[in-house]
C-alpha positions in Angstrom: 77.4 91.7 109.8 79.4 94.9 109.4 80.6 95.7 105.9 84.1 97.1 105.5 85.2 99.4 102.7 87.7 97.6 100.5 89.6 100.9 99.7 90.5 102.8 102.9 92.3 105.5 101.0 92.5 108.4 100.5 92.8 109.4 104.1 92.3 113.1 104.4 95.1 114.6 106.4 96.2 118.1 106.8 99.9 117.3 107.0 100.0 115.4 103.7 101.8 118.1 101.7 104.4 118.4 104.5 105.1 114.7 103.9 105.6 115.5 100.2 108.0 118.3 100.9 110.0 116.2 103.3 110.2 113.3 100.8 111.3 115.6 98.0 114.1 117.1 100.1 115.2 113.7 101.2 115.1 112.4 97.6 117.7 115.0 96.7 120.1 113.2 99.1 119.2 109.8 97.7 120.4 110.0 94.1 123.4 111.4 92.3 126.3 112.9 94.2 124.7 113.1 97.6 123.9 109.5 98.3 122.7 108.7 101.8 120.9 105.4 102.5 119.0 106.7 105.5 117.6 109.5 103.4 116.6 107.0 100.7 114.7 104.9 103.3 112.9 107.8 104.9 112.0 109.5 101.6 110.2 106.5 100.4 108.2 106.2 103.7 107.2 109.9 103.5 106.2 109.7 99.9 104.1 106.5 100.4 102.4 108.3 103.3 101.6 111.3 101.1 100.4 109.3 98.1 98.1 107.1 100.2 96.5 110.2 101.6 95.6 111.7 98.2 93.5 110.7 95.3 95.4 108.7 92.7 95.5 111.3 89.9 96.5 114.4 91.9 98.8 112.5 94.2 100.6 110.8 91.4 101.1 114.0 89.5 102.6 115.7 92.6 104.8 112.6 93.2 106.1 112.8 89.7 106.8 116.5 90.0 108.7 116.0 93.3 110.7 113.1 91.9 111.6 115.0 88.7 112.7 118.1 90.6 114.7 116.0 93.1 116.4 114.1 90.3 117.3 117.2 88.4 118.9 118.8 91.5 120.7 115.7 92.6 122.2 114.7 89.2 123.0 118.3 88.1 126.6 118.3 89.3 127.3 114.8 87.9 126.8 115.9 84.3 128.9 119.0 84.1 129.7 118.7 80.4 126.1 118.1 79.2 124.0 121.1 78.2 121.3 122.3 80.5 118.5 120.8 78.4 120.0 117.3 78.5 120.3 117.5 82.3 116.7 118.5 82.6 115.5 115.8 80.2 117.6 113.1 82.0 116.3 114.2 85.4 112.8 114.1 84.1 113.1 110.7 82.7 114.6 109.2 85.8 112.0 111.0 88.0 109.1 109.6 86.0 110.6 106.1 86.0 111.2 106.1 89.8 107.5 107.1 90.3 106.2 103.8 88.9 106.5 101.7 92.0 104.8 104.4 94.1 101.8 104.4 91.6 101.6 100.6 91.7 101.6 100.7 95.5 98.8 103.3 95.6 96.7 101.4 93.1 97.2 97.8 94.5 97.3 98.4 98.2 93.5 98.6 98.5 93.1 95.1 97.1 94.9 93.4 99.9 94.3 93.1 103.7 96.6 92.7 106.7 100.2 91.8 106.3 100.0 91.5 102.5 99.6 95.3 102.2 103.1 95.8 103.6 104.6 93.7 100.8 103.0 95.6 97.9 105.6 98.4 97.7 108.7 96.3 98.3 107.6 93.8 95.6 106.8 96.7 93.1 110.2 98.3 93.9 112.1 95.0 93.5 110.3 94.3 90.2 111.2 97.8 89.0 114.8 97.5 89.9 
């Protein structure tokens, strides 16, 4: 009887940081003034792929950083009367909050098998919203 590892992640992949960069660029066009639904869909796919190929700690920190930078850039022009520090704080708060469903997906996906693994992120995202 073959034993199967319950946690298949992290999958080591040399393109994983490219997925992070693509996701961060697409997230700029997801929020704020530059809203694009296709960019929002693709950005989440690339970010999930990146996060599942990394260890939880490092992957989550880089995910938070990417989301914070993307939120600061995308919301920058929508708050022209606010001081720079307020813009940076608001972008950081939203970036950290938006990273929670990705962390839940990364932590919980190893506990399920088959079709149930595809439902972890949508349920976490819906609960967050």
